[in-house]
C-alpha positions in Angstrom: -19.2 32.8 -13.3 -19.0 32.6 -9.5 -17.6 29.1 -9.1 -16.0 26.6 -11.5 -14.9 23.0 -11.1 -11.3 22.4 -12.2 -10.4 18.7 -12.2 -7.0 17.6 -13.5 -3.7 16.4 -12.4 -0.5 17.7 -10.8 3.0 16.3 -11.5 6.5 16.8 -10.1 9.7 15.8 -11.7 13.0 16.1 -9.9 16.1 16.6 -11.9 19.8 16.1 -11.1 21.7 13.4 -9.4 18.6 11.8 -7.9 15.8 11.6 -10.4 12.2 11.2 -9.1 8.7 11.9 -10.5 5.1 11.4 -9.7 1.6 12.5 -10.9 -1.7 12.6 -9.1 -5.3 13.6 -9.9 -6.5 16.7 -8.1 -9.8 18.6 -7.9 -9.6 22.4 -7.7 -12.2 25.1 -7.7 -11.9 28.5 -9.2 -14.1 31.1 -7.5 -14.9 34.8 -7.4 -13.9 35.6 -3.8 -15.8 38.8 -3.9 -19.1 37.2 -4.9 -22.0 36.5 -2.6 -23.2 33.6 -4.8 -25.4 31.9 -5.6 -23.4 28.8 -4.9 -24.2 25.1 -5.5 -26.2 23.6 -2.7 -23.3 21.6 -1.3 -20.8 24.5 -1.4 -20.6 27.3 1.1 -18.3 30.3 1.7 -18.7 30.0 5.5 -20.4 27.8 8.0 -20.7 24.1 7.4 -21.3 22.1 4.2 -19.8 19.2 2.2 -17.4 21.7 0.6 -16.5 25.1 2.3 -14.2 27.9 1.3 -13.4 30.2 4.2 -11.5 33.5 3.8 -9.5 32.9 7.0 -7.7 30.0 5.2 -6.2 32.4 2.6 -4.2 35.6 2.4 -2.1 36.2 5.5 -1.2 34.0 8.5 -2.5 30.5 8.1 -5.8 30.2 9.9 -6.1 34.0 10.3 -6.3 35.1 6.7 -8.1 38.0 5.1 -9.0 36.4 1.8 -9.3 38.7 -1.3 -8.8 41.8 0.9 -5.2 40.7 1.5 -4.6 39.9 -2.2 -5.8 43.3 -3.3 -3.6 45.0 -0.7 -0.5 43.1 -1.7 -1.1 43.9 -5.4 -1.6 47.6 -4.6 1.6 47.6 -2.5 3.5 46.1 -5.5 2.2 48.8 -7.8 -0.1 46.5 -9.8 -3.0 48.1 -11.6 -6.3 47.8 -9.7 -7.7 44.4 -10.8 -11.0 44.4 -12.6 -11.5 40.8 -11.3 -9.7 38.4 -8.9 -10.2 34.7 -9.0 -8.9 32.1 -6.4 -7.7 28.7 -7.6 -7.7 26.3 -4.7 -8.9 23.0 -3.2 -11.8 23.8 -0.7 -12.4 22.2 2.7 -14.0 18.8 2.3 -15.8 17.5 5.4 -14.1 20.5 7.3 -10.5 19.5 6.5 -8.1 21.5 4.3 -4.4 21.5 3.2 -3.3 23.2 0.0 0.4 23.0 -1.0 -0.3 26.1 -3.2 -3.2 28.4 -4.0 -3.2 30.9 -6.8 -4.7 34.4 -6.8 -5.3 35.4 -10.4 -5.7 39.1 -11.2 -7.4 40.1 -14.5 -8.0 43.4 -16.2 -11.2 44.6 -17.9 -10.3 42.8 -21.1 -9.9 39.5 -19.1 -6.2 39.6 -19.5 -4.1 38.0 -16.7 -1.9 40.8 -15.2 -0.6 39.2 -12.0 -0.6 36.0 -10.0 0.1 35.5 -6.3 1.2 31.9 -5.7 0.4 31.2 -2.0 2.7 28.4 -0.9 2.1 26.3 2.3 4.5 23.7 3.6 3.8 20.8 6.0 5.6 22.6 8.8 2.8 25.1 9.2 4.5 27.9 7.3 3.3 30.1 4.4 5.0 32.4 1.9 3.7 33.9 -1.3 5.4 34.8 -4.6 4.1 37.7 -6.7 4.3 36.6 -10.4 4.2 39.5 -12.8 6.3 41.4 -15.4 8.1 44.6 -14.2 5.4 46.7 -15.8 2.5 44.3 -15.2 2.1 43.5 -18.8 -0.5 40.9 -19.9 0.7 37.4 -19.0 0.4 35.0 -21.9 1.2 31.3 -22.4 4.7 32.3 -23.5 5.5 34.6 -20.6 8.2 33.4 -18.3 8.2 35.0 -14.8 11.1 34.7 -12.4 11.4 34.8 -8.6 14.2 33.9 -6.2 13.4 30.9 -4.0 13.3 32.0 -0.4 10.9 29.5 1.3 11.4 26.0 2.6 9.1 23.5 0.9 10.8 20.2 0.4 13.4 19.1 3.0 15.3 17.5 0.2 15.8 20.8 -1.7 18.0 23.8 -0.8 16.6 27.2 -0.3 18.6 28.5 -3.3 18.2 29.1 -6.9 15.2 30.6 -8.8 11.7 29.8 -9.9 10.3 30.1 -13.4 6.6 30.5 -13.5 4.4 30.0 -16.6 0.6 30.5 -16.7 -1.7 29.5 -19.6 -5.2 30.4 -18.6 -7.9 29.9 -21.2 -11.7 29.7 -21.0 -11.5 25.9 -21.0 -8.2 25.0 -19.3 -5.7 26.1 -16.8 -2.0 25.1 -17.2 0.6 26.2 -14.7 4.3 25.3 -14.7 6.8 26.1 -11.9 10.4 25.1 -12.5 13.0 25.4 -9.7 16.5 25.9 -11.1 19.5 25.5 -8.8 22.5 24.7 -10.9 22.1 21.1 -12.2 19.4 20.4 -9.6 15.8 21.3 -9.5 12.1 20.3 -9.7 9.4 21.0 -12.3 5.9 21.1 -10.9 2.9 21.2 -13.2 -0.9 21.7 -12.7 -3.2 21.0 -15.6 -7.0 21.3 -15.2 -10.1 21.7 -17.3 -12.9 24.3 -16.4 -16.6 23.9 -16.1 -19.4 25.3 -13.9 -19.3 23.9 -10.3 -22.2 21.7 -9.5 -23.1 19.8 -6.3 -22.6 16.5 -8.0 -19.0 17.5 -8.7 -18.5 17.9 -5.0 -20.2 14.6 -4.3 -17.8 13.0 -6.8 -14.8 14.5 -4.9 -16.2 13.2 -1.6 -16.7 9.7 -3.1 -13.4 9.4 -5.0 -11.2 11.2 -2.5 -13.1 11.7 0.8 -10.0 12.5 2.8 -8.4 14.8 0.2 -6.4 17.0 2.7 -5.1 13.9 4.6 -4.4 12.2 1.3 -2.4 15.2 0.2 -0.2 15.2 3.3 0.2 11.4 3.3 1.3 11.5 -0.4 3.8 14.2 0.4 5.3 12.1 3.2 5.2 9.0 1.0 7.2 10.8 -1.7 9.7 12.1 0.9 10.2 8.5 2.1 10.9 7.4 -1.4 13.4 10.2 -1.9 15.1 9.3 1.4 15.4 5.7 0.3 17.0 6.9 -2.9 19.7 8.6 -0.9 18.5 12.2 -0.9 19.9 14.4 1.8 17.5 15.8 4.4 17.7 19.5 5.2 16.4 20.7 8.6 13.4 23.0 8.7 14.6 26.6 8.9 12.6 29.7 10.1 10.4 31.0 7.3 11.0 34.5 5.8 9.9 37.5 7.7 8.1 38.9 4.6 4.7 37.5 3.7 5.3 37.9 0.0 8.3 38.3 -2.4 
């Protein structure tokens, strides 16, 4: 399938001395980035449309990305087996605007087993860093697989760049469930993404435009709203440091 609609919700729960949590509805798409279509009438891979997904928004420097070409190169550099199929889970441009806190490149083998994931993280300061999620031997990733990565990228100004991430991916034909837990002593945050899957239709895109017409602006506004709530609860603000030199870790 070239394109799927993945509506669902994302949630964050902060643990430690200052507890905080929230949950919001989101609308993702899952696409084959190597496909030329056909696409729903209101969805395009370039040019202008109600919903657009452009390669330059993904893989590499923000706004200068290479799309799936970059993902394949990074997988090869890490020693991953050549993917039989790659899928990109993201929120497309709506009315030309885009902001994704995180995108996921999913790499599958010929048996449709998930072998690797690249979590492409963007912060509100204009920086990007990606985490390669896989076992040491690139074994199949199942619902019980726990993948680990050291935190090296500044996301929230109320969290230290310290500790580790635990990633879990449960990808079925009908649903997507992703859990990312940041552990740093007694502090940390658990982020979840849960969506269903169905073929993408133009009326789904119309629904996004009607329900959440300013989706990227809404996302950034909600991030700042939650930051204000944390500040009022007494959370300590950390200045924005320079991002890592490496694109991926």
